[in-house]
Every structure is written in structure tokens, then in C-alpha cells.
N, C-alpha and C positions, 0 to 999 in steps of 0.2 A: 197625369204624371208621365206616361210614356210619350205623349206628344211633346212635353217640355224636354224630355231627354233626346228625342229625335232631332229637335231644333239644335241641340248642342252637337249632335253627331254631324249634322250638315255644316255647322259653323266651325268645327275644329276636328275634322276626321283623323288627322295624324297626331293629335295631342295625346299624350299618355292619359289614359282614364284611370288605370290602376297600376300601382307599383307594389310588388311583393317580393322581398329579397332580391334575387337577380332577374326576376320575371317582370315583364312589362307588356301591357296590351293597350292599344289605342282605342279611342272612341269608336272608330269604324269597326275594329275587330270585336269589341264588346257588343256592338249592335248585331253583328253577324252571328256571334255565338248565341246571343239571346234569341234570335230568330230560329236558330236550329233547335234550341230547347223548346220553344213555343210550338214548332212543327211536330215534335215528338209528342207533346202533350195533346195537341190537336188530334193526332191520329188515335189517341186513346179516349177521345170524346170528353175532354174536360169541359164541364159546364161553366157558364158565366158565374163568377164568384165561387167556383169550386175550390175548397181549401187544399193546398198542396204543402206537405211538410217538407222543409229543407233541413236535412240532417247532414251537414258538412262542417268541416273545420272552417274558421273564418278565413276569408280571402277571396281570390279570383273566382273559384268555383261557386262559392256561395252567392256572390254578387251576380254572376251570370245566371244562376238559377232564379234569383229573385226577379230580375228583369224579364227573363223568359216566361215566367209564370204570369206576370202582368201583361206581357205581349199577347199571351194566349187567353187573356180575360179572366184568369183565376185569382185566387187570394193566397198571399204568402203567409205561411205559418212557420216562422223560423224556430228551430229547436236547438237548444244548447247541447252540444255533444257530451258535455260533462255530466248531464243528468243521468240518473239510473235508467236502465232499459224499461223497468216497470213504469216509471214516471212518464217516459216518452210515450209508451203505449197508451197510458191513461189519458194523456193530453190528445193524442191522435184520435182516440175513440170519442172523447168529449167533443171534439170539433167535427166529428163525422168525416174525417179526411180519408179518402180512398187512394190518394196519390202521394208518392214519396220520392224525393230526389235525395240521393246520398252520394258520398264520395267513397273511394275504395276502403278507406280506414273505417267507415261506419256502415258499410253496405250490408253487413250480416246481422246487425243488431236488432232490427225489427222490420216487419214487412207490411205492405199495404196491398190493395187490390192491383195497383199499377206501380211498378218500381222502375226508377231510372238511376243509373250510376254515372256520375261525372268523374272521370279519371283526372288526377292532378298532373302538375308539372308539364313536361313536354307532350305527354300522351293526350292532353286535352286538345291541343292544336291538331294532333294526328287524328283524333276522333272526329273533330269538326271537318277536317279535310275529307275523311272517308264519307261522312254524311253528305257533304256537298256534291259528291259524285252521284248520289242517288236521289237528292232532293232538288227539284227544279227551281229556278229563280222565281217563276210565278207563285209557287207555293210559299216561298220565303217572303215575297213582296206583300202578301196579304196581312202580314204582321207588322206592327201591333194592331189588333182588332180594336175597333172604336167602342169605348165604354163611356158612361156618364161620369160627371164629376163626383156623384154620390156613390161611385163604385167602391165596394169594400176591397181595399188593397191589402190589408194586413190583419192578422189576428195575433195579439200578444197576451200571453198568460202573465198576469201580474197579481201578486198577493197583496200589494199595498201594505197597510199596517195590520191587516186582519190575520194574515198567515194562511188564508184559504185562497187558492188560485182562482182568478176570475179571467175569463177570456174576453178581452176588450176588442171590439171590432172597429178598426181604424178606416176612415174613408180617404179616398184619393185627394179630395179637396182640402182636407186637413193638412196634407203634406205639401201640396203645391203652393199653398199660401206661404210656406216657409222659404220659397224662392225670394221673397222680399226681405229676408233676414239681413242681407248685406246692403240693401239698397235704401237710401234715405227717402222717406215719403212725405215728410213735412208734418204729418198729422199723427202718424203712428210710429212705433219704435223701430229702430234699425241699429245696426252695429257699426259698420264702416264699409269701405270698399271690399270687393270680393277677394278672398285670399286665394293663393295659387295651390297650396298643398294642404289637404286636411288629413290629419291622422285618424286612422280607424283602429280604435283600441277597445271600444265597448263590446260587451257580450252581444252576439247576434240575436239572442232571444230577449234582449232588453230593448225597450222602445227607443232608447237613446241611439241605437245603431241606425235608426232612420236618418238621424242627423249626419252620422259618418258617411252613410251610403247615398241616400237620396238627395239631401241638401247639396252634397258635393256634385252629384251627377246632373241635376237639373240646373245647376249654376255654372257648369262647365269647369269645375275644379278637378284636380288630380287627387285620387285617394292613395294614401300611403298606408298599407296594411302593416300594423305593428304587432309583434308577438305579445300575448297577454302576460307571459312570464317575465317580461321586462318590468312589470309593475313591482316585482319582488326586489328589484335592484334599481333604486332611483338614479344612480350614476349611469348605468347602462341605458336606462330609459331616456335620460337627457341626451346621451350620446346618439341614440337612435333618432331622436327628434332632429338633432343637428345634421346627422348624416342624410336624412331624408328631406331636409329643408322644410320641415313642417311649420306652417305659419298659423294654423288654427287647430284647436283640439277641444272637443266637447268632453268634459270630464266631471265626475261626481265630486262633491265637496270632500268626501272622505279620501279621495285620491289627489286632493289639491296640494301637491308638494313639488310641482315643477313650474318652470317659467317658459313662456313662449310668446310670440308676437300677439296672438289673440288667444286668451285663455277664457273659456266659457265654462262656468261651474254651475251645477244645478243638481237636483235629485234629493238633496238634503240641505239643511241650513248651514251656510258657511261660517267658519270661525272668524270673528272680527280680528282676533290676534294674528291668525294666519294670513288674512288679507293684508293687514298692516305690515307684516313681515315681508310679504312679497312686494308690496308697493314701495317699500323702503330698502329693498335689497341693494347691496353695493354693486351687483352685476347689472343693475338697471332693471326697472319694472317691465312687465310685458307691455306691448304696444297698446293693447286693450285688455282689461280684465272685466269680464261680463258676468253679472249675476242673473241667471235665467230661471224662470219659474214656469211650471206647467205640469199637469198630471198626464198619464197615459191616455186618460179619457178625453183629453183635449189635444191629442196628437203632439205630445211632448212639450211644446213651448206655448206659453200664452203671453208672457211678458219678458222683457229684457231691460237690464239697467247697467250702464257703464259705471263701474265702481271707481271711486276716487278717495283721496285721503279725507275729503270733507265728510264722506259717509262714516269713515272710521272715527273721526273726531266727534261726530254726533252720536256715535254708538249704535248705528243701525245699518242694515243693508236693505234698502228699498227693493220691492219686487220690480219696480220700473214701470214702463209704459206698455200698453198692450200692442201686440203685433197687429198687422193689418187684418181686418175682418175678425176682430176679437173684441168682445164687450165684457166688462167687469162689473159686478154688482156686490155690494155688501148687504147681507140679509140678517134681520133679527130672528129671534126664536119663532116668530109667527110668519117667517119667510116674507116679510115686508122689507122693501129697500130702505137702507139707512142713508140719509142725505148728509153731506158735510162730514165733520169729524165724528169718529165713533168706531166701535169695534163690532164685528159680526162675522158670520160665515161667508167666505168668498164663493160666489157663484160665477161661472164663466159661460158665455154664449158666443156663437159665431161659427165661422166655417170650420174651425178645428174640432168641433164636437164629434165624438165617436157615435156610432149607431147605437151602441149599448153593449150589454154583456150577452155573449152568445148563449142561446138556450136558457136564459134566466130572466124572464120578464119581471119577476118580483123585484130583483135587485136593480134592474134597469129603471123601473118606475120609481124606485125609492131614491135613486141618485140623479136621474135625469128628469127634471120637473118642468112645469110650465109656470111662468110668472107674467104679470101684466107687462105689456110692451108700451113703454112711455112714448116711443117715437110714433107709434100708431095706436092711439087710444081705442079701446074696445077689443084689441087683438092681444094674443098671448104669444110669448116666445119661449123656446126651449133652452134650458141652461143645465149645467152640471154643478151639483153641490160638491165642492172640493173636500169638505170636512176640515178645512183650515180656518183657524181663527186669525183674522187679519184686521189691523188697525189703520184707518185713514187718518193721517195726522193733519195738523193745521195747514201745512204747506201743500196738502193734497197727495203726498206720497203714501203709498201703501206699504206697510211693514208687517211681515209674518210674525205671529205671536206664538201659536201652538197648534198641534193637531187636536181637534175636538175629540177624536176617538183614541188618542194615545194616552188613555187613562187606565190605570190599574187600581185595584182595590187592595189596600194593605191595612190589616188590623181595623177594618171597618171604614177607613178613610179612602176617598177617591183622590188619587195622586196623578197629576199630569206630568209625565216623564220629560216632556220638552221644557217645561218651566223649570224643573230641577236642573237640567243640563244648562240652560241659558244663565241661570244664576251662578252656577259654578264657573262658567266661561268668563263672566264679568270680572273675575279676580285678576285676569291678565297673566296668570301663572301657567295656563294650560294650552296644549296644542289641540286636544280633543277631550270630549267627555261623553260617556254613554250611561244613562241611568236605566236600570232594569229591576223588575220584581224577581228576586232570587229566592226560590224555595229552600227551606232548610234541608240538611242532608237526609233526614228521614221523611221529608215532605209534609210534616205536620204544621209548619208555619211558613211564613214568607217575610222577607224584609226588603227594604229599599236600598239598593247598592248603586253607587256611581263608580265606574271604572274610568280612570283618567290617565292621560299621558302628559308629563310635565315638559315645559319648555327647557328647563334645566334638568337633564336626566339625573344629576347627582342630588337633586332636591327631592326628598321623600316626605318632608314635614307637611302635614295636611292641616295644621292649625289655622293658617290664613284662610284656607278653603272653608273650613268649618265655621269660622267667624263670618265669612261672606254669606254662607247659607243661612246661618242662624239669624243674621240681621235682616234678611229679606224673605225668609220662608217660615211658615208655621212649623212647629216641632215635628209633626207627623210627615213633613216633606223633607226633612234633613236626612240625607242618605249616609250610609257607611261609605267611606271613600277608600278605594283601592288603587294604588299607583301601579301602572303597567308600562312596559317598554313600548308596546304598540297595541292597538285595538284590532280585533279580527274583522276582516271584510269578506263579503260574499262574492260570488262570481260576477256580480254586476257592479262591484266597487262600492257597495253600500255597507253600512254597519251590519255585521252578522251577530244579532243578539243571542241566538241560540248557541252559537259557538262561544260567545262571551260567557254565557251561563255555565257551560261545561268547563271552561277555563277557570272560572272563579270557584267552582265546587271543589276541584282537586280531590275528588272522592276517594281515589285509591290510597291517598296518603293517610286517610283516617280509618281504614279498615281494621287496623289492629289497636284501635283506641282502648277498648275494654281490656284487651290482653295486657297492654302496658300498665294500665291502672292496677290490674290484679297482681302484676309482678311487684309493684311497689307496696301493695298491701301485705304481701307475704313476708316482708322484712321490716325491721325496726326503722321507722321513718326518721331521717335526718333533716336538719334545717334546709339544706340545699335541695333535698328531695321535694320539699314543699313547692318551691318555684318550678321545678321540672314538671310536677303533676299539674300545677296551675296552668303552665304553658300548654300541656296536652288538652286540658279542659277548654281553655280559651280558644285554641285552634279548632277544636271539634265543634264547639257551639257557634262560634262566629262564622266558621266555614270558608273564610276567604284569606286566612293567613296560616302559615305553617308554624310549628313550634320554633323553628329556626328564625322566623321573622320577629319573634318576640324577645325584647330585651328586658333587663331588670327595671328600667325606667319607662317601659311601654305602658301606655294608658289604655285601660279596657275599652273605654268609649271612643278614644281616638283611633283605635284599631277597627272600629266600625260596629261595636256592640250596641244593642238597643235594649229597651225595657223587656222585650221578649227573651233576649239572651240573659238578662238578669234572672228571670224566672228559671231558665235552664241551669244557670250557674248555681243557684241555691240547691237544686236537685242533685246535680253531679257532685257538688262539694259534700253533700250529705253522704252520697254513695262512696266517695273516695276517702273521706276522713271520719265518717261516723258522727259528725257534729252538725248542729244546725247553724247555718251561716245566714243571718237575716239579710234581706235585700238592702236594707239601709247600710249595712257594713260594706257591701259592694259599691254602693254609691259614695260612701265616705272614703274608702281606701281604693282609689281607682288605679294606681300603678301596681305592677306585679310585685315589686319588692315590698311596698307598704302593706298590701293585702296578705302576702306571705307572712310577714312579721306579726300582723294582727291575728291571723289564723293560728299561728304557732302559739300565741298567747292564749287563744281560746282552747286549744288542745291541752294546755297546761292548767286549764281551769280559771284563767284570768277573766276580767271583764267588769267586776264590781267597781274597781277604781275608776273605770271609764264613766260609769253612771254618776259617780260623785262629781267628776270633772264636768260632766254635762250639766248637772244641776247648778254648779257654780257659774257656768256660762250663761244659763238662763237668767239667774238672779242678777248677774252683772249686766246683761242686756236690758233687763227691766228698767234699770236706772239710767239708760242712755239719754233720756229726755229730761232729766231732773233739773237741769240748769236753764231750761227755756223759760223766758219771762212773758207774762201776759201783757199784750199791748194795752195802752190806756184807751179808755172810751167805752162805748157800748156798741153792740152788734147792730148793723144797719138792717133795715127791712129789705130783704132780698126778693120778696114775692113779686115785685114789679120789675125785676131785672129783665132785660130784653136780649141778653146774650149769654151763652154758656160755652165754656171751654173744656175740652176733653184731652187728657194726657194720652198720647199714643206714640208707639215706636214706629217711626217712619223717617225717610230722608227729606221729603218735601211735604208741604201742606196738602197738596193735591193727593199725594200717596196716602197721607194720614186720613184725609177725608174718605178716600176710597176704602180704606180698611174699616172705618166706622160704618160706611154704607154697606160693605160686604156683610158685616155682622147683623145689621138691620135687615138685610135681605135674607140672611140665613134663617132668621126667626120670623120672617114674614111681617116685619114691623113697618115696612114702607107702605103697607096698605092702611095703616092706622092714620086717622085724620090728624093726629098730633105730629106726624112725621111728613107733613106736606112740604112743598118747596119753601113756603114762607117760614116755617119753623126750622127747616134744615139750614136755611141761610143764616140763622142765628147761632149755629153750632160752629165753633172755631177750633180746629185741631191745635194742640200744643205739643210740639215735637220733643219728646223726652223719654226718660226711663226712670221708673220708681226707684230702682236699686242704686242709681248714681247720685252723687252729691248735687244738691240743688235741683234734683229731678232731671239732671242732664242739661240744665239751662245755664247760661252765663249769669254772673252776679246781677247785672242790671235787669235782665229778663225775669229772674227769680223775684227780685224785689218789686218789680213792676206788677207781676202777677199777684204778689201778696197785697199790694195796695189796691188792685182792681177787684179782687175776689170779695164777695159778701157772704158766701157760704161755700163749704166744701163737702162733697160726698166722697168718701173713700171706700171703694168697693173692690179695688184691685188686689189680687192675691195669686200666688202660685199654689196649685193643688196637685200633689202626686203622692199616692199612698205608699209607694215603695221608697221614696227618697228620704234621707235623714234630715234632721233639723238644720244641719250646716248648709244643705242645698237650698232649703226654704228660707233661710235667714236673710239673704240679700234682698229678696223681693218683699217678704212678709213682715220682717222685723225692721230692717234698715229702711225699707220702703215706707213703712208706717212712720218711722222717725223723721224721714224727709217731709212727709205730709204734715207732721206736727210742727216741724220747723217753718213750713209755709204758713200754717195757722198762726204762728207766733210772729210772722213778718208782716209789716205794714199795719193796716187797721185791724181792729178786732173783728172776728168773723166766727160764725157757728161752724162746727165740724161734726158731721155725722159719720161715725166710724162703723162700718159693717163688719161685725165679728161673726163668730160661729159657736154653737153649743159644743163643738169639738174642743173648745178651750178648757172644758171640765174634764176631758179624758173619760176613761171607763168609770163612771160614777158608782157602779156597784161595789167597788173596793171600799167605799166609805159607807156602804149599807144605807144609802139614802134613796127614798122613793121619789122625792121631788126636790128641785133646786129652785130657790127664789131668785128674783132679779137682783136683789140687794146682797145676796150671799157673796162673801169674799172669795177670790180665786186662790189665795195663798195656800190653803190646805191641800189643794189639788196637785201640788208639785210632785207628790209621791205617786199619784195615779197616772199622771201624764207620762211617766217613765214608760208605761205600757201603751201609750198612744203612738200614732204615726208621727213622722217628722212634721207633717202639716199641722196636726193638732197641737204639737209642742210649740210651733211658731205662733199659733193663735193664742195660746196661753201667755206667752211672753209679750206679744204685741198688745193684747187686751190689758195686761197688767201695766204695761208702759203707758197706755192711754189713761188708765185710771190714776196714775201718779199726777197727771196734769189736771184731771177733773178735781182732784183734792186741792190743787193750787188755784182753783177758780176758773179754769179755762171753760169756755162755753162749748162743751162737747157732749154728745149723746152717743151711747154705744147700743147698737142694734145686733143682738145675737140671733142668728137665723138657725132654723132647723135645716133639713135637707130640702133644697129648693128643686121642685120638679117642673114639669111643663105647664103651659097655660091651661087654666081650668076649662076654657071654652073651646079653644082651637086645638089643644093637644100638642102644640108645637113646643119643643124643648130641646135641650142639649142631648143629642143622641149618643154622646161619648162619655157622659158622666157615669159614676159607679152604678146608680140604680138602673139607668137605661141599659147598660151592658148586662147587668145581672138579670133583669127581666127578659131581655131578648134571648140570652143563652138558655135560661130556664125553660122558656116556651119552646125554643128549637129542640132541646133535648128531652122535653116532656117531663121534667121533674124539678122540684125546688127543695131547699133544705128546711128541716123542721127546726125553727129557732123561736120558741115561745118567749115572750117578753122582750124580744130584740126589737127595739124601736129605732127608727131613723128620724122620727118627728118630721114627717113629710108634709110639705105645703106647696101649693101652686105658686108659680112665679108672679102672677098678677096679684095674688093676695099679699105676697111679701112686699112687692113694690108699693101697693096701696097703703099698707101698714106703715112702711118707712116714710112715705110722703105725708100721711096723716099725722104721724108723730112729729115730723120736722116742721110742719106748718104751724104748730103750736110752739113757736121758737123759744120764748123765754121760759114757758112753763115746763118744758120737757128736757131742757139742757141740763147737764150735770147728772143725768140719770142713765140707768141701764134698762134695756127692754129686751125681753125674750119673745121673739116672733116665731111662735110655734103653734101647732094645732091646739084647739081647746081641750084641756085635760080635766075638765070638771067630771066628777064621778058619775053624774047622770047623763051628761050630754057630750061625752068625750068624742072628738073626731080624730084622735090619735089612734093609729093602728100599728100593731106589731107586724113582723114579717109574715107570720102565718095568716093574719087577717088580710094582708095585701094580696097574697097569692090566691086566697079563696075568693077575693073580689075579682081577680083576673079570671079565674075559672068561670065565675058567673057571667061576667061581661062578655067573654069570648066564646062561651058555650063549649069549653074544653074541660078536660080533667087531668091536671098535672099530678104526677105521682109525688107523694111526700116521702122523703128519705131523711135518714139521720145525716147530720152534717158530714161525717166521715164518708158515708156511702155516697152522698151527693158529690163530694169532692173527687172521689174516685171516678164517678161517672163523668164529671166535668172534664177531668184530665183526659180520659179515654175519648170523650167526644171531640176534644181538641185535636186528636190524632187524625181525624178524618174530615173535620169541618173547620171553617173559619170561626175562631173562638174570640168573642169580644172581651172576655174576662182574662184572656191569656196573659196580658201584661200584669195582671193583679194576682196571679197564682202565688207569687212569693208571700204576699201579705195574707193570703187566704190560708196558706199551709203553715205559716210560721207559728210555733208554740210560744206564746208570750206570757202566760200566767198559769202556773200549776198544770202544765202540760196541755193547755187548751189552745186551739187555733185562734187566730186573731178574730175571725168572724164567728167561729163556733163559740169562742169566749166573748163574742160581741164587742170587739174592740172599736170597730169603726162606727163612731157616733152612737154608741149604745151603752149598755150596762152589763156588768158581769152577772150572770145568773148562776151564782156559785152554790 
């Protein structure tokens, strides 16, 4: 490095090397000052690679110190002056640094064994002149001392995405290779001809400052030192760039809001919308806009790509080509290289590799690994695992997809924050987006929140954003959305997620929440008071809105509420109003005004009329399919069919197939011989939606599907124990209607409708111990009033299907019990009711005493085998109803109640769970959720709700059970 710099000193001695405000020093002056610093360090016996802390303000003194340290053979440890003194001392000790160079402003903050103070402004020159009088030329001439290319030049503390500082050891060869950044090589990436003036704006403790300082100096450019507070005022910043004739600037994507001849952005994923805006600006785009990629562990840069409108049109920002002496590899989970198209973790090898993490062999060996060297068979090469998921596309371009370790766990789900942000940015409405895991005010739960800044500041409507997220993400990855004027940045110009969390909490504004509620309870409640109290409750439990943000037509869920907030809402509503507000009511009446009106009615003792209206709705929906006509002819033999089609929500067939494969992977079904490539090639995704007319298909496609199909299996349903019938109706009732319409279109075909024993509701109300397959559902309309919205939708859909069976349609109904995991592998849905219940009970060491409460549990492989066996006997079993449940014979019953289940768990795991009454268990469950992740948390409303004669829904055995009255 120093050799390259000396070459520039001889080539351009009088050229300005650094400009800072009114000060300017030339290359020859900079060289002289650096030699003087080196001589001072030499007299203090600085060892080779000895770390020297530089604690100065950015600018001339800091750069002089860095060069002087390297002249003396040391290692530069740049320190941010804005860090707390304790943090500075901690890093100094971690690096074992005994040498400290500071300026007058920072000289008294901490000390080392050897201290040197560089005075600023005019006194620097005076100091150097005084030292020249006592330092002879031969002493200065021995600097810089000769070191190897593998010399450790810098140590940078970087937390990456883990939040724990790691000391990365940068080597000189990793920086000198960047001298080729501006020079075309023909085989590796370059940017353009060398710029004259490079802006220095990056934090000196941030590895990006290597680019500002060392790429400039070894290439003979002039450094223009820019005050960091300019970033707070974009107009002043742009003016400063013009005044200093800055032609290149290295800047993080979060600070990407300026134009210049060469704009290089990296450090985070750039916004395509921001890139498009800059490239299409009326003032003219920058001469070159560069997307650069590289971690600190690879000396800042590994790849560069010149951004064009073609990239924007394709909806991607490629990482680009590798710089000289840089090799890129995509690795699978087994750390084997992926050839051709595909996605995997990006690994980087070459001259830019850091030595590793200082004094941390374990982390170094985990991140810096050896892989087979294909250029030299039998040998291995060292690479750095970036932790970035990257896709190599058909044209060979590499595109960043997500951070592999940027996952958080929310309500038992693993959520990649990068994927959430990218999906929101695709809307084209945003300047920026940041997704975080936000703890609730009391710390008992956490939710997924996305803070966004809008392109149009006057636009606060998030409906389009929510639709965008809902169409591309699973429900558990749909965030609350909060619109902010700007997102907080840290000292390095990157997103400050901790500051964002504090900003979103607005904790001080909710301190008097309970006091305000108490004030309203002390007086006669008026109608307008209801809305005011609900505003307080919503603001408190959502945590990211103030009461002033909430209007009469504000929607609870559009404000960012989740199912966990519904649970809190039922509790706070009971405390505030002294009445039970079922979770289904909150889902039904989602706006402030509608909820207030309904709750006012509840306070007045209303509600019976609503039940009558609901029954009328059910009976009306049952008749929706009555006009469908049976096609002429007989059902074809479908057992020899060689192709299957699966309805899936997706934008493309490839995306649809990937969703199907993702589910197969989740349940380890790709290992099954029946899911080999030959069989998978026969599976065709049909892009549509159950709830939409014609399943979301156009008329021709729908009719074509009806003519093609020889049998239909309908297993799709929405299941949510909290949501009311109206929410389940589109998918479960209207969706079933659309399937029946498909069955009535084209040629005759068998339909196997997968229903549930939930269609009977709480059967104990009718005092029955058994229900036969041929038993009519009609009498159960009174019992399903006490069922969940899901169970109510099952009753309606089942009844609707039976109307067509009575008309002669070739349909079989399969009513399932509660389907659990595979009987042999144990793999199942970890997020269903039973999985959540069992996990939470084991974790807290207790289960509820619920005798005679049966879920009719059965393994998924048994259920599938039974459905297939029944459907293969096509003509014999059509027109019938089948209950697929455990054997309930009096002598050989395999059905177990909840008590039997947990006793079996005790025996299998060798543990002893305590048995509690339901109310005691519920109290323990709620308190357990205050300190632990509670999988049952979203279900607390349905567990605590009194649904019949003062009994809880589960204590009264509402969910798939019978009332033990």
C-alpha cells in the first residue's frame, strides 16, 4: 500500500492530496507529515503489525495518522469519535492496542501506554516544522519500512447483522487490488477512468472509509473532506459536492439521495424505485451509477455493476462482475458448488480475504472455510461465507436475494426480514422500507412491523401495500405497516434498527393509559366515550399509533393489528367495559365506528337479533348451489390419468410450482418415491384463487379445466379459530361453490369433498354420544351457534354439497377428525392447534384436565390412505358420507380424550406434567406467556371466551368436541 502511495508522491508531488475547508496539503506534504508520525512511533518501539488507535475527527489529521502508522509497519485501528468512552476503551483493550493517536479535541478521552497528539489547523504544520528541526533526513528516509503484501493494515470493528462487534483484520493486498477499480482489465470488473476528486463522507471507523482514503491516494486522486452533518441537509450536501467539484462518492444505499458523476452505492440493498428516479431525473443522471457488493471480510468490495435502466426494467440489481483477484462461488447447504442456474450462499475467495477475526479462532473457522479448488484438483482454497443468499440467473448474472441470518422468530415462525422488505418495495410506492421484530410495550409478545417512507408524502393509505404483501407472502410474514417521514440512520449511514424500534414504541405516550381508562369508568359512559376509549386501547396494544392517528373509519388491522393484538383487545375491552367481546366481533367489526356501535349494543344487552340474522345467512348460503345441473353421461375412469393439476395462488407457473415444492419440502415429502422427478413432471400448477369467480380463471380456461378433469379432490379451506363466519365464508363456502360449479362444467366427474367433524359443532348440546355418517346436519344449526367461524363455514359448505348429492351428483363427503403428524416420521404441521397446545403444555409443565374432551386425532398418512381407498371404489362410494376418525368400538377404541393424550405424552417422554383445572391452567398459560414465546397466544381469545352457560370455549369443549355439561 505505502509503495503504491509513494509512486503517486513522486508522480504528482505538488498536486493537492487532501482538501478540507480552506486547508489544502499536497502529496509531498502528506508524505512528509506521515514520515514524521512514523518516526515518532518508531522511537516508541512500535512492533510490526502493532495496532495503533486513531481517535481523531475525520480529515487531514486522521489521514496523516493512518499513513504514518503504515509507514512505521503498524496496523491502523480507526475509532469513531462519536462512540462512548467506555466503548472506545473496550475496543482498545480487545485489540490489545498500546498506542493511541488523537487530536486536541479527543486527547483526554482515554489513554494508552503510548499517546501522541496531532494538533489541527495551522498548528499541524507548525508542529511538523518543529519536528523537522530535531529529526534528521536519514531518519525520515527509512520510512516507509518494507512489509509483505499479507501485512495486516487495518482492524475494523463491525457488528454485521448480529449486533456483536467483531474485529476484522484487513490485509494490505486486499486494499491494493482496489487500485484496479477504475482501470479496465478486459476480464474482471472496472468502473471507468480515474476520477479527479473523491468525496470523503464515510465514518472513519466504517470499512468504507478505505475507499474514501486509500483508493483515492493509491490512484493519485484528491480527497475532498466533507462534514458529516451535511447529510442532514441534502441541499447543502449537493452544494458542497459542487463547490468541491466532487466527481466520485462512495455512499451507502440508505444515503442514496444525491447525484454526481460517479455514484457508487453499497452496504445495503438499493431501492429499484430510487435507482429509477435518479436515472430518469430531469437534471440528468450521474455519469456512472455503480452497484457495488462486498463485506468487510473481503476488504469492502468484491463486485461492481454499472446500473442501467435495463436493470430497472428487469426488476433486479445484479451484483456485477468480480474485481481483479476475486473468485465467486455459490454453495448449497452441503457447501458444494452450484453450477449453472440456482440459488445458494455466496462464498468469496481471492486477494481481498481478511485474515479473520482478531482473537476469535472459533468465529474465524466458522466463516472462513476451505473448499475444493477446481483450478488445481486435489488442492483446497480458502473462502469467506458471506451469509448472503444469491441467485445465479439464466444470463449468468448474480442477484442478491436475502441475508441467511436476517431471520427472526415471531409467534413460532421464522421470518426473513429482507424478503418482507423486498416484497413491499415492489409496490413502487415507497422510497424505503425497514422490517423489524417489535416487542410489545410490556415485552410479553412481539410482532412484525415494517416502517416505510412513501414517494408521495401525502399518501398514508397502506391498502395497496397490504395487498402487495398478501399476494406474495404467507400470512405470518405480512407486517404491520407504519408510514414515517424518514427512517433513522446510524453513524455509518445504514439503517439504525434499534433507533427505529425506539421510535415506533412511543412508550412515554402510553404511560397514563390505565389512568385514562379509570377516569372514564368513574363516570356515566356516553356513546362518544366508547370511541375515545377504543382509541386508547388500540393505541396501547398496537403500540405504533397514537390515539390522534386513529379516525372513526380507521381499520384495526390496517393500523397494523395482528391476531395477538386481538387477544389483547378482548382482555382490555373486558377490563374497560365489563363485558365479554368475542374475538369474532373484532374481526367482524374492524373499523372504530362499527366496533363502537356494536359494543354499545352489547352494553345495552343486545345481540340475540344478530344470531337470528346469522342463521338466516347460513340457510341462504346453503342454497347457493341449488341451480347447478348435473352434466350428461357417466364418470370416466380416472385411475389411469397421467397428469394432475393443483390450484395455487401465484403469478407464474414457476412460482406456483415452487410453492407446491416448498410445501412438499416442509413435510419431507420429496424423499418419498411417489414424489420423484417423473411424478413431479406430471403435476401442473393452475394459477387461481378459490374465493374468486371461476377460481380466478377466465371463462375459456375454466371450461377447459372442466372438460379435462376426470376427478376433483377439494381439500382447501381457511382455518382460524378467532375469525367469524363472514371471514371464512369467501374461501370455505364460496370457494366450495366454485368447486361445485367446476364439477358441473364439462363432462361428469367425481368430486371428493374433504369436510370436518367440526360441521356438527358442540354435539353435547344434543346429548348424543355418537353421530352416524348418515345423520342429517340440519338439527345442528342450533349447536353451531357456539362453534367457531370455521366450524360454522364447514356446516354451511357440507350442507351445500349435500344438496347436490341429493340431485344425483357423483360426490363423496369425507369428514375428518383432527389430522396430526405422520405416524412413522412424526412430521406434521407445527403451527396447528394441537401442536401449539402440546408444545406450550410441555414447556410450562402442565396441561388442563378435560375429561371426555375428544379431538378425534388421527395421523395424516391414515387419513390420506382412507380417502384414497374410498375414492378408488368410485361408483360404490359416491353419493355417501364417510367419517374418517379413530376406531370408536367399545372394546378396541383408539380414540383418546385430552387426558389420555397427555398421559401418553408423559409416558413417551418420561416426564410428569402437572394436571390443572382448566381455569388454573389458563392462568398459568397467560402468565407463562409474559416471559416466554407462547405458541397459543393468538388463540387466547377463543380459549378464554365464555360461550355456553359461563363455560370457556375449550373448558366447555367447543373446539371439535362435546359439552360435558
